[in-house]
C-alpha positions in Angstrom: 14.7 -26.0 0.5 11.3 -24.6 0.9 8.8 -23.5 -1.7 5.8 -21.3 -1.3 2.4 -22.8 -0.6 1.0 -21.7 -4.0 3.8 -23.4 -5.9 3.5 -26.5 -3.8 -0.2 -26.7 -4.4 0.2 -26.3 -8.1 2.8 -29.0 -8.2 0.7 -31.3 -6.1 -2.3 -30.7 -8.5 -0.1 -31.5 -11.6 1.3 -34.6 -9.9 -2.2 -35.8 -9.1 -3.4 -35.1 -12.6 -0.6 -37.3 -13.9 -1.4 -40.0 -11.3 1.9 -39.6 -9.5 3.1 -38.7 -6.1 4.8 -35.3 -5.9 8.3 -36.8 -5.4 7.8 -39.1 -8.5 6.4 -36.2 -10.5 9.3 -33.9 -9.6 11.8 -36.7 -10.4 10.1 -37.0 -13.8 10.3 -33.3 -14.4 14.0 -33.3 -13.5 14.7 -36.1 -16.0 12.7 -34.3 -18.7 14.6 -31.1 -18.1 18.0 -32.9 -18.3 16.9 -34.6 -21.5 15.9 -31.2 -23.0 19.3 -29.8 -22.1 21.1 -32.7 -23.7 18.9 -32.5 -26.8 19.7 -28.8 -27.1 23.4 -29.6 -26.9 23.1 -32.4 -29.4 21.1 -30.2 -31.8 23.8 -27.5 -31.6 26.6 -30.0 -32.3 24.7 -31.5 -35.2 24.0 -28.1 -36.8 27.6 -27.1 -36.4 28.8 -30.3 -37.9 26.5 -30.3 -40.9 27.3 -26.6 -41.4 30.9 -27.3 -42.2 31.8 -27.2 -45.9 31.6 -30.6 -47.6 29.9 -32.5 -44.8 26.4 -32.7 -46.4 28.0 -33.7 -49.8 30.2 -36.3 -48.1 27.1 -37.7 -46.3 25.2 -37.9 -49.6 28.1 -39.6 -51.3 28.6 -42.1 -48.5 24.9 -43.1 -48.2 23.8 -42.4 -51.7 21.0 -40.1 -50.6 20.0 -36.4 -50.6 20.7 -35.5 -47.0 19.3 -32.0 -47.2 16.0 -33.1 -48.9 15.4 -35.9 -46.3 15.8 -33.4 -43.5 13.7 -30.6 -44.9 16.5 -28.3 -46.1 17.0 -27.3 -49.7 19.6 -29.3 -51.6 23.2 -28.1 -51.2 24.3 -26.0 -54.2 27.9 -27.3 -54.3 29.3 -24.6 -52.1 29.1 -24.1 -48.3 25.7 -24.2 -46.8 24.1 -22.9 -43.7 22.8 -25.3 -41.1 
């Protein structure tokens, strides 16, 4: 695969600014990209799970805590709640 000269030069400058070779910098970018995708999938799964009726209340009961308050959401009102 070939990239244009401008993009190559920009990547080389970024790699140098991070004290890395271009292959090492590109490998790091690939890992970061994969991690961001995995985090996005995990976030979506978490929001889906806690959005199900009763999940937040069951968590609170099990761990004797206010799940919603700890995570910055308003306390559950006893009914279903949005994630």
